[in-house]
Steps between C-alpha positions, in 0.01 A plus 500: 500500500524129508584315184262210535137529424420200726592670823241645727476874427713705734288681755464875540674486840803334339538783248464757779757332726756412231470842335539687828805299606661549158437876515667535840811317377517726194467821702774411747737411217437776245410816696841674451462478122155655520628792710775570245242483218272755670789740569611479136147571378466801730848633425540815291873441449592550138231761441733783605769594245838357591359213707468134410216264598594298807510130409397188688822438696559872559150539641544202730841624618359850561219361718739281700758777551249773577235308694662167611431154349177468699355778282476247216219341701296818540135420441545130581225515762255631243610234253470211744159615621380517142689234308359202690138589416614618155652166408212312658252700293716470186518122496149436632336741256711374207394142564138610538500699175685220320238253618216721380666534159578129464335285235200335664565167328878464531558715807798662328556874457636643175804727481269797442294397803812480716603849387155639583507323838837664565360840405212445741729385781726804457205740501350331806818521706561860390163620625486284813855539633777627274403866452480604869802283580710671233392851599623430853815318383602773257450777757733312737758413234513857367623635836875561488572515870787320671395217728827549691410854610228504772463877462398467134128431546314393185151618415373141484627275782357164396221345293225560756608861556511555124143375458384723787683807365385456141134454602513792744666744259372385161196285566435127463483527121872590496578135579348415162691763305612348172261205525430504125871488413565241768218281369630537144853412609395203713261371232763504225759359742291203602353441155853462360635332814244220532480437125877466466524287814223259401629461143864454603395253768294303247800499265726369776255217567482412129878481486502282813195273468606279791526788748186555710620800702768731361809542720529831683787631287286462186202668667726787606645539149153505346383748763803721434430516126127557541560764767718707265228529233278744691753774588627516144148556368379773737801694637359848410176422686692403813722810496208742461307311769791529745526879453123538527479306826795680656352846453210667677181574308438838337157650575282533191720279282360162395699178529513465122631856461769436762610184317523696174688783671756260650554331165537831314739635764717187481507511120586870488759517779656153509433341163365161401760315708339631817200273440732202536676614817526217748440231236822313587433469875134430426590201283766395751235522770195357321666216306678332795199592712272301272754216495473487880122542498426221255754259653368556854138499383542166319676342797253624761193416291639150426567447871146609588356279226681199648335572834159454338341155459563350157199455275447183300373487146254235375789283376636471850806715430588810697788748481 
């Protein structure tokens, strides 16, 4: 994502390394917000007469009081084992797709090309990593057991045990439950995310023509804004996906029929607002998460670029 067109193209290994490091930093920072989001999406509070939906802070306080603060990090093992390859695949595939869609003469990619590259990157990461990772993560996060009580044994003990249990009881295909919704969510997320980031970054450079590399606070602000665009565009998809992946499969019922059934049940029993449950913690998790991801990614990739030998152009000048 370098600004200059005279630099040697960043290698595939750089995208893999920088993306993986950025993903790990994001997961360690934002996991509590993701746990609150999942609990809000799975909650049926407000659907019973006389009850009110439990909000963001109330949900977080309930988890901490009932299950200890460590419960906010349920599913972290699954996230860490998946987010490093996820981010590596996201950035590497985005740069590959963007390169394929670039103008052969100028080497530049149009806004539409960047959006399509983002769609492709989101779909790629969804199929390769995100879907099984989220099935495991959601199963762990949905368990409301207290970590302070050793006698309260959960059904799923950790990420590895969850994978083993799901495969043994429901088959390997259960790890890919909701893959179509996950791919749709990730595609729209990354299409909007990368397009907004690239355009805002280009704008920042135009407003500061003498700046070669944007300072980290500007990169983080741009990442924050671009990260918020995806959740606001596909919240209903994410809520239905979460409920689909939490539940066991029903024999004889197709995946499409189950998606329709979940949507109809939510509409009938909980109303249209139920499709936007967890939107606040999702934005609070994704937006700062993307701020961290892009800032770390830019720093790590720049550091790795500086370790590479500089290439000289025909005029004897090198960056």
